[in-house]
N, C-alpha and C positions, 0 to 999 in steps of 0.2 A: 375679828370681822371674819369672815368667810372668804375665799377667793374670788367671788363671782362679784364682790360686794366692793372688794379692794380694786380688782380689772375694770371694773366700772368708772370709779373714782378715778384709776390713772388714765382712762380713755379720756374722761371729761377735763382733766387738768391738760392732757396732751392737745385734746382741740384747742382748750381756752390758748393753748400758748403758742399754736400754729394760726389762731385766728388772731394773734396780737402782735406776732412777732414783727419788726419795721422790714420793712420790705423797699427794694428799689425800686424808682421811677420806670426804667424797664421792664420791670413785671409789671404795669398797668398800658404798657404803650397797647392800644387797639388802632389798628386800619381797616378801614372798609370801602367798598368800591361800588359807584351804584353810576349805570349807564342813562342818561336824561332820555326818557320816552315821551310821547307825544301828549300821554294823560298826566304827564309832570310839569307842563309846560303852559305859556298863557296865550294867547292869541298870535304873539308876536314871536312862538315859539323859542320862546326864554323860558328856564326853568322858573319856575312860580319861588318867590322868598319863602314861602311857609313850609314847601318841602323841604329846600336847605336848611330850615332851621329844625326841622322833624329831624333830618338825618344827622344834623350836629348833635341834638340830644341823644339819639341813639348811640352815636360814636362816644357820647362823652360818657353815657351811663355803662356801655362795657368797659370803658377804662376804668373808672369808677367802681364797677363791681369785683372788674378782676383782680385791684386791689386789697378792695376791702374783704370779699368771700362773703358779701350779705347781701341782701335785696336792698335797693336804694332807690330813692327819689330825687326827681330834679327839685333844687329848692328857689333856684333864681337863675337867669342869663345875664351877664353882663351885655354893654351896648352891644351893637353888629352893624357893621356897614359889606353891603355887596360892592365889592370894585370893579368885577367885569362882569358881561353879563355870559350866561353859561344857555349854550343851545340845546335844541334835540339831537341825539346822538352822541355828544361830548361825554366824555368819562369824568366824573366825581371821585377823587381821592379826600376820602378824610382821615385825619391821624390823631389820635386824643390820648393824652396821658395826666396824670395825678400831678398835679403841681404841688401841691401843700395838704396836709392835715391839719383840723382843728376839731381834735377831741372826735366830735359826732359827723362832721362834715369835712369834704375834699373840694379842694377847686382843681376845675379839670379844664384844661386849654385844649382846643381843638382847632386845629388849620384845617383850613379845604383848597385842593388846586381844581382848575378844569385840567385835563388831560385832553387836549385835539387830538387824535392819533392819527387824521388825515394829515394834520400839517407838522406832526410831532411836536407842538408846543404845550409846555405846561404852565399855569398863569393863578398866581395866588387869587383865588377869590372872596376869603373871608376867615376870620380868626374871632373866636369866642371863647369866654373865659364862663362857666358855670358852676355853680357848686350843687352839689349832690349830699344826700342827708341816708346813714345805712339804718336800716330799722330790721325789726323782727318782724314775725308773722304776725303780730297786734299793732304794729306800727308806732311800737317804742322805739326811741332812738337807742342805736348800737356807738360804743366806742369803735374808734379804729383805727387800726394800727399806724404809726409814725411811717412817712416816705423818705427814702433816704435819697438824696440827689448828688449823683456820681460827675456828672461833667458840668464843666464851665457853664452850658446854656441850662442845665438843671437846676444849678444852683444858682443862676440870675433870676429864671422863672419861680423857683421857692421862695427867693426875697421878694418877686417883684409881688407875688399872691398875699405875703403879711401888709404889703402897701395897698394893693386892691382891696382887702379883706376891711383895712381900715374905712374907706371911702365909703365901700358898702354899707357900713355900720351908722357912719354919720348921713349919707342919704335917708337910710331903712329911718332915724332918729328925726331928720327933718319933715319925712311924711307924715310920721306919727303923730308930730306935734301939730301939722297942717289941717290935721281930721280932728283933732281936740279944739 
């Protein structure tokens, strides 16, 4: 085997190793901030729920992408409640991280706060769990490296993700049977 072929094989091996090595949750943490503008609001000057859902999806995708180092697509989003109104001019903070990996899919948690910089108050707006799947250019699923929870909070979310996955699967089966 010539040196060029050997170098290509070694590069493929090191690339595969880089993409499959376990990563701590902290490497997936993504945070974004958005100022609520008039075009984000309804006639009552409150943030439209669909816009918040869009931002949650983006924040979650960034965390999934950071962890997997691959393209990702949204497979599902769990239940969401809008806890407090968000007004035009407020600052919305979204923080996301990978909670757990299940071979080709990842559960990502996103928590949202509103920061009213005039009153210097932060309030919890919403939280959501999303499932993302890593894919290649052709849309085929790709294996995702394991996530390593380090803190007590990360370990709690890691264990909770397994329970939520079972609930999702049971709900999927229930809907599948209802369609039959």
